[in-house]
N, CA, C and O atoms as CSV, one atom per row, in Angstrom:
chain,resi,resn,atom,element,x,y,z
A,1,MET,N,N,4.795,165.512,-50.607
A,1,MET,CA,C,5.903,166.126,-49.921
A,1,MET,C,C,5.918,167.628,-50.228
A,1,MET,O,O,5.997,168.030,-51.389
A,2,ARG,N,N,5.844,168.440,-49.190
A,2,ARG,CA,C,5.835,169.876,-49.400
A,2,ARG,C,C,7.245,170.440,-49.216
A,2,ARG,O,O,7.911,170.146,-48.224
A,3,VAL,N,N,7.690,171.244,-50.167
A,3,VAL,CA,C,9.008,171.861,-50.075
A,3,VAL,C,C,8.855,173.357,-50.215
A,3,VAL,O,O,8.250,173.844,-51.170
A,4,SER,N,N,9.405,174.087,-49.260
A,4,SER,CA,C,9.297,175.550,-49.292
A,4,SER,C,C,10.111,176.103,-50.439
A,4,SER,O,O,11.226,175.645,-50.691
A,5,LYS,N,N,9.561,177.091,-51.142
A,5,LYS,CA,C,10.262,177.658,-52.307
A,5,LYS,C,C,11.517,178.413,-51.886
A,5,LYS,O,O,12.447,178.546,-52.682
A,6,ARG,N,N,11.561,178.909,-50.649
A,6,ARG,CA,C,12.727,179.681,-50.239
A,6,ARG,C,C,13.950,178.816,-50.049
A,6,ARG,O,O,15.054,179.333,-49.876
A,7,CYS,N,N,13.769,177.466,-50.078
A,7,CYS,CA,C,14.873,176.559,-49.772
A,7,CYS,C,C,15.729,176.230,-50.980
A,7,CYS,O,O,16.692,175.476,-50.843
A,8,GLY,N,N,15.430,176.750,-52.133
A,8,GLY,CA,C,16.252,176.475,-53.299
A,8,GLY,C,C,15.474,175.700,-54.349
A,8,GLY,O,O,14.264,175.512,-54.226
A,9,SER,N,N,16.169,175.254,-55.374
A,9,SER,CA,C,15.511,174.646,-56.529
A,9,SER,C,C,15.115,173.207,-56.255
A,9,SER,O,O,15.761,172.503,-55.478
A,10,LEU,N,N,14.036,172.783,-56.912
A,10,LEU,CA,C,13.623,171.385,-56.822
A,10,LEU,C,C,14.615,170.486,-57.539
A,10,LEU,O,O,14.721,169.303,-57.217
A,11,ASP,N,N,15.341,171.029,-58.505
A,11,ASP,CA,C,16.340,170.238,-59.215
A,11,ASP,C,C,17.394,169.738,-58.230
A,11,ASP,O,O,17.826,168.587,-58.305
A,12,ALA,N,N,17.804,170.606,-57.310
A,12,ALA,CA,C,18.796,170.203,-56.318
A,12,ALA,C,C,18.228,169.109,-55.435
A,12,ALA,O,O,18.928,168.152,-55.104
A,13,TYR,N,N,16.961,169.241,-55.049
A,13,TYR,CA,C,16.335,168.223,-54.208
A,13,TYR,C,C,16.250,166.894,-54.952
A,13,TYR,O,O,16.561,165.843,-54.392
A,14,ASP,N,N,15.828,166.943,-56.220
A,14,ASP,CA,C,15.731,165.725,-57.030
A,14,ASP,C,C,17.087,165.053,-57.174
A,14,ASP,O,O,17.186,163.827,-57.124
A,15,ARG,N,N,18.147,165.866,-57.357
A,15,ARG,CA,C,19.479,165.299,-57.500
A,15,ARG,C,C,19.872,164.529,-56.243
A,15,ARG,O,O,20.387,163.413,-56.314
A,16,ILE,N,N,19.619,165.150,-55.093
A,16,ILE,CA,C,19.955,164.496,-53.821
A,16,ILE,C,C,19.089,163.247,-53.626
A,16,ILE,O,O,19.576,162.205,-53.187
A,17,ALA,N,N,17.785,163.369,-53.960
A,17,ALA,CA,C,16.879,162.227,-53.797
A,17,ALA,C,C,17.333,161.055,-54.671
A,17,ALA,O,O,17.242,159.898,-54.261
A,18,ASN,N,N,17.817,161.358,-55.869
A,18,ASN,CA,C,18.296,160.299,-56.756
A,18,ASN,C,C,19.538,159.628,-56.189
A,18,ASN,O,O,19.681,158.407,-56.258
A,19,GLU,N,N,20.438,160.434,-55.627
A,19,GLU,CA,C,21.650,159.850,-55.040
A,19,GLU,C,C,21.288,158.982,-53.849
A,19,GLU,O,O,21.863,157.909,-53.660
A,20,ILE,N,N,20.324,159.448,-53.034
A,20,ILE,CA,C,19.908,158.675,-51.873
A,20,ILE,C,C,19.283,157.358,-52.327
A,20,ILE,O,O,19.501,156.324,-51.696
A,21,SER,N,N,18.513,157.385,-53.406
A,21,SER,CA,C,17.817,156.178,-53.880
A,21,SER,C,C,18.801,155.131,-54.372
A,21,SER,O,O,18.457,153.952,-54.456
A,22,LEU,N,N,20.019,155.543,-54.699
A,22,LEU,CA,C,21.030,154.586,-55.172
A,22,LEU,C,C,21.653,153.770,-54.037
A,22,LEU,O,O,22.297,152.748,-54.270
A,23,LEU,N,N,21.446,154.247,-52.796
A,23,LEU,CA,C,22.053,153.546,-51.663
A,23,LEU,C,C,21.378,152.192,-51.447
A,23,LEU,O,O,20.161,152.062,-51.578
A,24,LYS,N,N,22.181,151.201,-51.120
A,24,LYS,CA,C,21.650,149.852,-50.913
A,24,LYS,C,C,21.018,149.707,-49.520
A,24,LYS,O,O,20.005,149.028,-49.356
A,25,ASP,N,N,21.631,150.353,-48.525
A,25,ASP,CA,C,21.179,150.173,-47.139
A,25,ASP,C,C,19.924,150.989,-46.873
A,25,ASP,O,O,19.968,152.219,-46.892
A,26,GLN,N,N,18.816,150.323,-46.629
A,26,GLN,CA,C,17.539,150.998,-46.464
A,26,GLN,C,C,17.527,151.899,-45.241
A,26,GLN,O,O,16.931,152.975,-45.285
A,27,SER,N,N,18.166,151.495,-44.152
A,27,SER,CA,C,18.155,152.305,-42.945
A,27,SER,C,C,18.878,153.625,-43.167
A,27,SER,O,O,18.427,154.671,-42.700
A,28,ILE,N,N,20.012,153.575,-43.888
A,28,ILE,CA,C,20.746,154.798,-44.211
A,28,ILE,C,C,19.918,155.657,-45.143
A,28,ILE,O,O,19.882,156.880,-45.007
A,29,GLN,N,N,19.253,155.013,-46.092
A,29,GLN,CA,C,18.419,155.735,-47.052
A,29,GLN,C,C,17.326,156.511,-46.333
A,29,GLN,O,O,17.110,157.690,-46.616
A,30,VAL,N,N,16.640,155.862,-45.409
A,30,VAL,CA,C,15.559,156.515,-44.662
A,30,VAL,C,C,16.121,157.647,-43.815
A,30,VAL,O,O,15.533,158.726,-43.741
A,31,LEU,N,N,17.255,157.400,-43.181
A,31,LEU,CA,C,17.876,158.419,-42.314
A,31,LEU,C,C,18.205,159.673,-43.133
A,31,LEU,O,O,17.873,160.788,-42.731
A,32,LEU,N,N,18.863,159.480,-44.288
A,32,LEU,CA,C,19.241,160.621,-45.099
A,32,LEU,C,C,18.029,161.374,-45.632
A,32,LEU,O,O,18.034,162.603,-45.691
A,33,LYS,N,N,16.981,160.630,-46.024
A,33,LYS,CA,C,15.765,161.304,-46.481
A,33,LYS,C,C,15.174,162.149,-45.370
A,33,LYS,O,O,14.730,163.270,-45.616
A,34,ASN,N,N,15.161,161.631,-44.155
A,34,ASN,CA,C,14.634,162.390,-43.035
A,34,ASN,C,C,15.454,163.648,-42.780
A,34,ASN,O,O,14.901,164.710,-42.494
A,35,VAL,N,N,16.781,163.524,-42.884
A,35,VAL,CA,C,17.654,164.686,-42.660
A,35,VAL,C,C,17.406,165.743,-43.732
A,35,VAL,O,O,17.285,166.929,-43.426
A,36,VAL,N,N,17.330,165.304,-45.000
A,36,VAL,CA,C,17.110,166.249,-46.086
A,36,VAL,C,C,15.755,166.929,-45.946
A,36,VAL,O,O,15.639,168.138,-46.149
A,37,ASN,N,N,14.721,166.148,-45.596
A,37,ASN,CA,C,13.402,166.726,-45.410
A,37,ASN,C,C,13.399,167.728,-44.272
A,37,ASN,O,O,12.753,168.772,-44.363
A,38,LEU,N,N,14.116,167.419,-43.201
A,38,LEU,CA,C,14.195,168.328,-42.051
A,38,LEU,C,C,14.872,169.634,-42.450
A,38,LEU,O,O,14.427,170.714,-42.060
A,39,LEU,N,N,15.955,169.535,-43.233
A,39,LEU,CA,C,16.647,170.749,-43.668
A,39,LEU,C,C,15.746,171.610,-44.546
A,39,LEU,O,O,15.705,172.831,-44.396
A,40,PHE,N,N,15.018,170.961,-45.470
A,40,PHE,CA,C,14.094,171.706,-46.322
A,40,PHE,C,C,13.032,172.378,-45.494
A,40,PHE,O,O,12.721,173.550,-45.710
A,41,ARG,N,N,12.468,171.654,-44.547
A,41,ARG,CA,C,11.359,172.182,-43.738
A,41,ARG,C,C,11.794,173.373,-42.900
A,41,ARG,O,O,11.015,174.298,-42.670
A,42,ASN,N,N,13.055,173.346,-42.441
A,42,ASN,CA,C,13.531,174.427,-41.590
A,42,ASN,C,C,14.181,175.570,-42.364
A,42,ASN,O,O,14.558,176.584,-41.776
A,43,GLY,N,N,14.310,175.410,-43.672
A,43,GLY,CA,C,14.837,176.494,-44.493
A,43,GLY,C,C,16.354,176.623,-44.457
A,43,GLY,O,O,16.893,177.647,-44.877
A,44,PHE,N,N,17.046,175.610,-43.966
A,44,PHE,CA,C,18.501,175.694,-43.890
A,44,PHE,C,C,19.178,175.157,-45.131
A,44,PHE,O,O,20.372,175.379,-45.331
A,45,PHE,N,N,18.437,174.456,-45.965
A,45,PHE,CA,C,19.045,173.786,-47.106
A,45,PHE,C,C,19.700,174.766,-48.062
A,45,PHE,O,O,20.760,174.483,-48.620
A,46,PHE,N,N,19.068,175.925,-48.253
A,46,PHE,CA,C,19.625,176.925,-49.173
A,46,PHE,C,C,21.023,177.339,-48.729
A,46,PHE,O,O,21.933,177.468,-49.548
A,47,VAL,N,N,21.186,177.547,-47.424
A,47,VAL,CA,C,22.495,177.958,-46.899
A,47,VAL,C,C,23.513,176.830,-47.053
A,47,VAL,O,O,24.658,177.077,-47.430
A,48,ILE,N,N,23.102,175.597,-46.763
A,48,ILE,CA,C,24.039,174.486,-46.798
A,48,ILE,C,C,24.430,174.144,-48.235
A,48,ILE,O,O,25.598,173.892,-48.530
A,49,TYR,N,N,23.424,174.139,-49.129
A,49,TYR,CA,C,23.710,173.702,-50.490
A,49,TYR,C,C,24.471,174.748,-51.281
A,49,TYR,O,O,25.321,174.406,-52.103
A,50,PHE,N,N,24.176,176.026,-51.045
A,50,PHE,CA,C,24.834,177.088,-51.799
A,50,PHE,C,C,25.787,177.864,-50.905
A,50,PHE,O,O,26.437,178.803,-51.363
């Protein structure tokens, strides 16, 4: 998984990934992972998270 450095810290990504992994519903888990990955790829995560 490639994450652009301009998008913020990997610690923030790991924190979100850990919270997502706690979800029981697999479909929701996959959906949220896709959304987070999309935000990282487009560089919007820094604005949203901070």
